[in-house]
C-alpha positions in Angstrom: -15.9 -2.3 -6.3 -16.1 -3.8 -9.9 -12.5 -3.5 -11.3 -11.3 -4.5 -14.7 -7.6 -5.0 -15.4 -6.3 -4.3 -18.9 -3.2 -3.3 -20.8 -2.5 0.4 -20.5 -3.1 2.6 -23.6 -1.9 6.0 -24.6 -5.3 7.5 -23.4 -4.3 6.4 -19.8 -1.1 8.5 -19.7 -2.6 11.4 -17.8 -4.0 9.1 -15.1 -0.8 7.1 -15.0 1.2 10.4 -14.6 -0.9 11.3 -11.5 -0.5 7.8 -10.0 3.3 7.9 -10.7 3.6 11.3 -9.0 1.6 9.9 -6.1 4.1 7.0 -5.9 7.0 9.5 -5.9 5.4 11.6 -3.2 4.9 8.5 -1.0 8.4 7.4 -1.4 9.8 10.9 -0.8 7.8 11.1 2.4 9.4 7.8 3.5 12.9 9.1 3.0 13.6 12.4 1.3 17.3 11.8 1.2 17.0 8.5 -0.7 14.1 9.1 -3.1 13.7 11.8 -5.8 11.5 14.8 -4.9 8.3 14.8 -7.0 8.8 18.4 -8.2 6.5 20.4 -10.5 6.8 18.1 -13.5 6.4 14.7 -11.8 3.0 13.9 -13.4 4.2 14.7 -17.0 7.6 13.1 -16.3 6.1 9.9 -15.1 3.5 9.8 -17.9 6.4 10.2 -20.4 8.4 7.4 -18.7 5.5 4.9 -18.6 4.6 5.8 -22.2 8.1 4.7 -23.1 7.6 1.5 -21.1 4.4 0.8 -23.0 6.4 0.8 -26.3 9.0 -1.7 -25.0 8.3 -5.4 -25.8 10.2 -6.3 -22.6 7.9 -4.3 -20.4 4.2 -4.0 -19.7 1.9 -1.6 -17.9 -1.5 -2.7 -16.8 -4.2 -0.5 -15.4 -7.1 -1.2 -13.0 -10.2 0.5 -14.2 -13.4 1.1 -12.2 -16.0 2.3 -14.7 -14.1 4.8 -16.8 -11.6 5.8 -14.1 -8.1 4.4 -13.8 -7.6 3.6 -10.1 -4.3 1.8 -10.2 -1.5 0.4 -12.3 1.4 -2.1 -12.3 4.6 -1.8 -14.3 6.5 -5.1 -14.9 9.4 -5.9 -17.1 11.8 -8.7 -18.1 15.3 -8.2 -16.8 18.4 -10.0 -18.0 21.1 -11.6 -15.9 22.7 -9.1 -13.6 26.2 -9.7 -12.4 25.9 -6.5 -10.3 22.9 -7.9 -8.5 24.2 -11.5 -8.5 20.8 -12.5 -10.1 19.8 -14.5 -13.1 17.2 -13.4 -15.6 14.0 -12.4 -13.9 10.7 -10.7 -14.2 10.7 -7.5 -12.2 7.7 -5.7 -10.8 8.8 -2.1 -10.7 5.7 -0.3 -9.6 2.3 -0.9 -8.1 0.2 2.2 -7.4 -3.4 2.4 -6.3 -5.4 5.5 -5.6 -6.0 6.1 -1.9 -9.8 5.8 -2.3 -9.4 2.4 -4.0 -7.0 0.8 -1.5 -7.9 -2.2 0.6 -10.4 -3.4 -2.0 -8.3 -6.0 -3.8 -7.0 -3.8 -6.6 -3.3 -4.2 -5.7 -3.8 -8.0 -5.6 -5.4 -8.1 -9.0 -2.6 -5.9 -10.5 0.1 -8.0 -8.9 -1.5 -11.3 -10.1 -1.7 -9.8 -13.6 1.9 -8.8 -13.6 3.0 -12.2 -12.3 0.9 -14.0 -14.9 2.3 -11.8 -17.7 5.9 -12.4 -16.6 5.2 -16.2 -16.4 3.8 -16.1 -20.0 7.0 -14.3 -21.1 9.1 -17.1 -19.7 10.5 -15.3 -16.6 11.9 -18.0 -14.2 11.2 -15.8 -11.1 9.7 -12.5 -10.1 11.7 -9.9 -8.1 10.5 -6.6 -6.6 11.7 -4.0 -4.2 9.7 -2.3 -1.5 10.5 0.8 0.6 11.3 -0.3 4.1 8.5 1.6 5.8 5.9 0.2 3.4 4.7 -2.7 5.6 1.3 -2.9 3.9 2.9 -3.6 0.5 5.3 -6.1 2.0 2.4 -8.0 3.6 0.8 -8.3 0.2 4.0 -9.5 -1.4 4.5 -12.1 1.4 0.9 -13.4 0.9 1.8 -14.0 -2.7 4.8 -16.0 -1.6 7.6 -13.4 -2.0 10.5 -13.8 0.4 13.1 -11.3 1.6 16.3 -11.7 -0.3 18.2 -8.3 0.0 18.2 -5.2 2.1 19.2 -1.9 0.6 21.1 0.4 2.9 22.0 4.0 2.2 24.7 6.3 3.5 24.5 10.0 2.8 28.1 11.2 2.1 27.3 14.9 2.6 26.8 14.4 6.4 29.6 14.5 8.9 
């Protein structure tokens, strides 16, 4: 698979919306109480959201393109010091999504490397990301890049006895 990574453009928003909706569906399937349901407007909503990110100088969206088709994307941003998270300034990889038919071909690795390189160029002292607990394949990728476990999110539903 010959893949080219480039900065996302407005013309990519439809494909980004589909990939974002896929990401929502995947997470919702992991834990429907924790993650938002995709709903009928997930594609347009995610396209709108990523379109806003593309306008933010503190954030970046990169796409993986095979031929004329967008097969994946990564969304990264610079984040300030967070007293809430007890964390200094950092680059944050918010999303990596790859179409099912393009997985296990190195696309996610290319996207992650691009995000890390961009964050480094922006002066980020570290890169942080979150991964859904059941997503062991993604966690394996992150560990191969040198990421280490630092936090565990835990959720309690208050509407249960």
